[in-house]
C-alpha positions in Angstrom: 0.0 -0.2 0.2 1.5 3.5 -1.1 2.6 5.5 2.1 -0.2 8.4 1.4 -2.9 6.4 0.8 -1.8 4.6 4.5 -1.4 7.6 6.2 -5.0 9.1 4.9 -6.4 6.1 6.4 -4.8 6.4 9.5 -5.8 10.1 10.0 -9.5 9.4 8.7 -9.8 6.6 11.6 -7.8 9.0 14.1 -10.3 12.3 13.0 -13.3 9.3 13.7 -12.2 8.0 17.1 -11.4 11.6 17.9 -15.1 12.8 17.0 -16.8 10.0 18.8 -14.9 10.7 21.8 -15.8 14.0 21.7 -18.9 13.6 21.1 -19.4 11.0 24.0 -17.9 13.8 26.1 -20.1 16.3 25.2 -23.2 14.0 25.7 -22.2 13.0 29.0 -21.6 16.8 29.7 -25.0 17.6 28.9 -26.3 15.0 30.6 -24.7 16.0 33.6 -26.4 19.6 33.3 -29.6 18.1 32.3 -29.5 16.1 35.7 -28.4 18.7 37.8 -31.3 21.4 36.2 -34.1 18.5 36.7 -32.7 18.2 40.3 -33.0 21.8 40.8 -35.9 22.8 39.1 -38.3 19.5 40.2 -37.5 20.5 44.1 -40.8 22.7 45.3 -40.0 25.1 47.6 -42.5 26.2 50.1 -42.5 29.3 52.3 -44.5 29.4 55.6 -44.5 32.1 58.0 -45.6 31.3 61.7 -46.6 33.5 64.8 -47.2 30.8 66.9 -45.2 30.7 70.3 -44.9 26.9 70.1 -42.5 26.4 67.2 -42.2 22.4 67.7 -45.7 21.7 66.4 -45.2 23.4 62.9 -41.4 21.7 62.7 -42.8 18.0 63.8 -45.1 18.0 60.8 -43.0 19.3 58.5 -40.0 17.2 59.4 -42.3 14.1 58.8 -43.5 15.5 55.5 -40.2 16.0 54.1 -39.1 12.4 55.2 -41.7 11.2 52.3 -41.8 14.2 50.2 -39.1 15.7 48.1 -40.1 19.3 49.1 -37.8 22.4 50.6 -40.3 24.4 53.4 -38.8 27.6 55.2 -40.8 28.5 58.2 -40.3 32.3 58.9 -41.2 32.7 62.8 -42.9 36.2 63.5 -43.5 38.2 66.6 -47.0 37.2 67.6 -47.9 40.5 68.3 -46.6 42.1 65.2 -48.2 39.2 63.2 -51.2 40.9 62.0 -49.7 44.3 61.1 -46.8 42.6 59.0 -49.3 40.2 57.1 -51.4 43.7 56.2 -48.5 45.6 55.1 -47.3 42.7 53.0 -50.5 42.1 51.6 -50.6 45.7 50.0 -47.0 44.9 48.8 -47.8 41.8 47.1 -44.7 40.4 49.2 -46.9 37.0 51.1 -45.2 33.8 51.7 -46.7 30.5 50.3 -48.7 30.1 53.5 -49.4 31.6 56.8 -50.1 30.1 60.1 -52.3 32.9 62.3 -54.9 32.5 64.9 -58.4 32.2 62.8 -59.9 35.5 64.1 -57.5 36.9 61.5 -59.6 35.3 59.0 -62.1 38.2 59.2 -59.7 40.6 57.5 -59.3 37.7 54.5 -59.7 40.5 51.9 -57.2 43.2 53.7 -54.7 39.9 53.8 -55.4 38.7 50.4 -56.5 35.3 51.2 -57.6 32.8 48.8 -60.7 30.8 49.8 -60.2 26.9 50.4 -62.1 24.2 48.4 -64.0 21.7 50.9 -62.7 18.8 49.0 -59.2 19.8 50.7 -60.5 19.6 54.1 -60.2 15.6 56.1 -61.5 14.4 59.0 -64.5 15.3 60.7 -64.4 18.8 62.7 -66.3 19.8 65.6 -68.6 22.7 64.9 -67.0 25.0 67.1 -63.6 24.3 64.5 -65.2 24.3 61.3 -67.3 27.7 62.4 -63.7 29.4 62.9 -62.7 29.1 59.6 -66.5 29.7 57.8 -67.2 32.8 56.6 -69.3 34.5 53.7 -70.2 30.7 53.1 -66.5 30.0 52.0 -63.3 28.7 53.8 -60.3 30.3 54.4 -58.0 28.1 56.8 -57.2 24.7 57.5 -57.5 24.0 61.0 -54.1 23.0 62.5 -54.7 22.9 66.1 -57.0 24.1 68.8 -57.4 25.8 72.2 -55.1 29.4 72.3 -56.9 29.9 75.7 -55.5 31.3 78.4 -54.6 29.8 81.9 -53.5 30.3 85.4 -49.8 29.5 86.1 -48.3 29.7 89.3 -44.7 28.6 91.1 -44.7 25.9 93.2 -41.9 27.4 95.4 -44.4 30.2 96.4 -47.7 28.4 96.0 -49.3 25.3 97.8 -52.6 25.7 96.6 -53.5 28.1 93.7 -55.8 30.7 94.5 -59.4 29.9 92.9 -60.8 33.7 93.2 -58.8 36.9 92.6 -60.3 37.7 95.9 -57.7 35.5 97.5 -54.8 36.6 95.6 -55.8 40.0 96.7 -55.7 39.3 100.1 -52.3 36.9 100.0 -50.7 39.9 97.7 -49.2 41.7 100.9 -46.9 38.3 101.9 -45.6 38.3 98.3 -45.2 41.8 98.0 -43.1 41.8 101.2 -40.7 39.4 99.7 -40.4 41.6 96.3 -42.3 39.3 94.5 -45.5 40.6 92.5 -48.2 38.4 93.2 -49.2 37.9 89.2 -48.1 39.2 86.2 -49.7 39.0 82.5 -49.3 41.2 79.3 -51.8 43.8 81.0 -52.6 46.1 77.7 -53.1 43.3 75.7 -57.1 42.9 75.5 -57.0 39.7 74.6 -56.1 39.7 78.4 -58.9 41.6 79.1 -61.6 40.1 77.8 -61.8 37.3 79.9 -62.9 39.8 82.8 -65.5 41.2 80.8 -67.2 38.0 80.7 -67.1 38.0 84.3 -69.9 40.8 84.2 -71.6 39.2 81.7 -70.3 40.9 78.6 -68.9 40.3 75.1 -67.7 42.4 72.6 -69.8 40.6 69.6 -73.4 39.6 70.5 -75.4 37.7 68.1 -72.9 39.1 65.7 -73.0 42.9 66.3 -70.6 44.8 68.2 -71.2 45.3 72.0 -69.3 47.9 73.7 -70.7 50.2 75.2 -72.5 48.2 78.0 -72.6 48.1 82.1 -70.3 44.9 81.7 -68.0 46.7 80.1 -67.8 49.7 82.5 -67.6 46.9 85.5 -65.0 45.3 83.9 -62.5 48.4 83.2 -63.1 49.7 86.8 -62.3 46.1 88.0 -59.6 45.4 85.6 -57.7 48.8 86.9 -58.4 48.1 90.0 -56.0 44.9 90.1 -53.2 47.4 88.7 -54.1 49.6 91.4 -53.9 47.4 94.1 -50.5 46.1 92.9 -51.4 42.4 91.9 -50.1 42.9 88.6 -48.0 45.6 86.9 -49.5 47.2 84.0 -46.2 48.4 82.6 -45.2 44.4 81.7 -45.6 43.4 78.5 -45.7 39.5 77.2 -41.8 39.1 77.5 -41.5 40.9 80.7 -44.0 38.9 82.3 -43.5 35.6 81.2 -39.6 36.3 82.1 -40.6 37.7 85.6 -42.3 34.3 86.2 -39.6 32.1 84.8 -37.4 33.8 87.0 -39.5 33.7 90.0 -40.0 37.4 90.4 -44.0 36.6 90.2 -45.9 33.8 92.3 -48.5 33.6 89.4 -49.1 34.2 85.7 -52.1 34.2 83.2 -50.6 33.0 79.9 -51.9 30.7 77.2 -51.6 27.1 76.5 -49.1 27.8 73.6 -46.3 28.7 76.6 -47.1 25.6 78.4 -44.1 23.7 76.9 -42.1 26.6 77.2 -42.9 27.2 81.0 -42.5 23.4 82.0 -38.9 23.3 80.4 -38.0 26.2 82.3 -40.0 25.9 85.7 -39.8 21.7 85.6 -41.6 20.3 88.7 -42.3 23.8 90.3 -44.5 24.7 87.5 -48.5 24.5 88.6 -51.3 24.9 86.2 -54.7 25.7 87.4 -58.3 27.6 86.5 -58.5 31.3 85.9 -59.4 32.4 89.2 -63.1 33.5 89.5 -63.8 37.6 90.0 -65.8 37.1 93.5 -67.3 34.4 92.8 -68.2 35.0 88.9 -66.4 32.4 86.2 -64.4 33.9 83.8 -64.3 32.7 80.3 -60.9 33.2 78.5 -61.5 33.2 74.4 -60.5 29.9 72.5 -59.7 30.1 68.6 -58.1 27.6 66.2 -54.7 27.9 64.8 -54.7 27.7 60.7 -53.0 27.6 57.6 -54.4 29.9 54.9 -53.3 30.8 51.7 -52.6 33.9 50.6 -53.8 34.6 46.9 -51.0 34.9 44.1 -51.8 34.7 40.1 -48.6 33.8 39.2 -48.6 30.7 41.0 -48.1 27.6 38.9 -50.0 24.5 39.1 -47.2 22.3 40.2 -47.2 24.3 43.3 -50.7 24.6 44.0 -51.0 20.9 44.2 -47.8 20.6 46.6 -49.9 22.9 48.6 -53.0 20.8 48.6 -50.7 17.6 49.2 -49.7 19.4 52.2 -52.8 20.6 53.5 -54.2 17.4 53.4 -50.9 15.9 55.2 -51.1 18.5 58.4 -54.7 17.4 58.9 -53.8 13.6 59.5 -55.0 12.2 62.5 -51.5 10.4 62.7 -49.8 13.8 62.8 -52.3 15.4 65.3 -51.6 12.4 67.4 -47.6 13.3 67.4 -48.3 17.2 67.9 -50.3 16.3 71.1 -48.0 13.9 72.7 -44.9 16.4 71.8 -46.2 20.0 72.8 -50.1 19.3 74.7 -51.7 21.3 71.9 -55.2 20.1 71.7 -56.4 18.7 68.4 -58.8 19.4 65.8 -60.3 15.9 65.5 -63.2 15.6 67.0 -63.1 11.8 68.1 -59.2 12.4 69.0 -60.1 15.0 71.7 -63.0 12.8 73.1 -60.9 9.9 73.6 -57.8 12.3 75.2 -60.0 14.4 77.0 -61.5 10.9 78.7 -58.4 9.7 79.9 -56.7 13.2 81.0 -55.1 14.2 83.8 -52.9 16.2 85.9 -51.9 19.5 83.5 -53.8 17.9 80.8 -56.7 17.9 82.8 -56.6 21.1 84.0 -56.3 21.9 79.9 -59.2 20.0 79.0 -61.1 21.6 81.8 -60.2 25.3 81.2 -60.8 24.4 77.9 -64.4 23.6 78.2 -64.8 27.0 80.5 -64.1 29.2 77.2 -66.0 30.6 75.1 -65.4 30.6 70.9 -64.1 33.9 69.4 -65.7 34.5 66.1 -63.8 34.7 63.2 -65.4 37.8 61.7 -64.6 41.5 60.4 -66.6 43.0 63.7 -64.4 40.9 66.0 -61.4 42.5 64.5 -63.1 46.1 64.6 -63.9 44.8 68.2 -60.4 44.0 69.0 -59.1 47.6 67.8 -61.5 49.7 69.1 -61.4 48.0 72.7 -57.5 48.7 72.8 -58.0 52.4 71.9 -60.4 53.0 73.7 -58.1 51.0 76.6 -55.4 53.3 76.4 -58.0 56.5 76.9 -59.6 54.7 80.1 -55.7 54.2 81.2 -54.9 58.1 80.8 -57.3 59.3 82.8 -61.1 59.2 81.0 -63.7 57.6 82.9 -65.3 53.9 82.1 -68.7 54.8 81.5 -66.7 57.7 78.6 -64.5 54.8 77.5 -67.2 52.0 76.7 -69.5 54.8 74.9 -65.8 55.5 72.7 -65.3 52.1 72.1 -68.6 51.6 70.5 -68.3 55.1 68.4 -65.2 54.3 67.4 -66.0 50.7 66.4 -69.2 51.8 64.3 -67.6 54.6 62.6 -65.0 52.1 61.1 -67.1 49.6 60.6 -69.1 52.1 57.9 -65.9 53.0 56.5 -65.1 49.6 55.6 -68.7 49.1 53.9 -68.4 52.2 52.2 -64.7 51.0 50.5 
């Protein structure tokens, strides 16, 4: 074979081998890119804002979900006292997350919070009438119930208290022995009206009656005077907010604390066997009823949300309602489940602190998830500031009602 022909054949073979090798490398590289692109793009991401003090209950469910589902879920914890304003402001700017965990009474602001209604087929299990009512407004559903309760209890430090007081009269009589030791008798978030409304109930008052705002009442006048007298007598520090009152109790600077069921795990972890739990004291023999509600998963409206993400949200929403998850949450946090049957089972065998929880829950009144309730909160809070500044109780009650009606009329016209 002539050398030139032989050389050409060799060069052609080398070129062919090189091209095949190059194509193989290119193909492998493309496969690698496609693999990582697919992996990155296929994993959906959900962002949740939560306002519940007990972070564990949501984390427990999310961790369980992520074990069997390829999804990234990030939770941003917001200050409970600031979450309502944060959501309302973010709704105006279109900067809301995929999901929010909020008290059911927020749902009365669903238009202002730009929330989506929820199809009935997203709900699983049998809910009690109270739980169902907490998420139903205007003939639609606006939240997936996660837990119920959200009520106030009496906590006490067993180092200072052997038998918890059953009436505020007892605490008033015993206050000197605490004050002499530089210990406050009681602590709670005095200027938060969620803590005031139970005192209103002791005088047969309530913010909403037959769906209407009822603030200008004799019950409101009497409740304001009594509530104010507790601070004047040194039973509670009117200048102590939520963080202050909880820290004082944990540090042993107050004998009693009025706080929510949401705080039980934190207080138990800090005080251990020294933590006592009891029903809220009566007011001169009259039972006081704290409010109760549910904590719900709600969905901000998003016109740009993909069908794929919507399916993930729907799947996650059904998952969190499963009875197995409610059992895990209750066993780890003592937060009450939304399943009517499971709730009944737990109550039947409850003892100790758990029994107190169920007994106090039975002495609550459901907080309406309506616009009228949202307006009432604002009116009561502003009126109470006027009362603190020196206005009479009668004037304050009248002012609260006028404020509420004025705001209601404004919203009706806009």
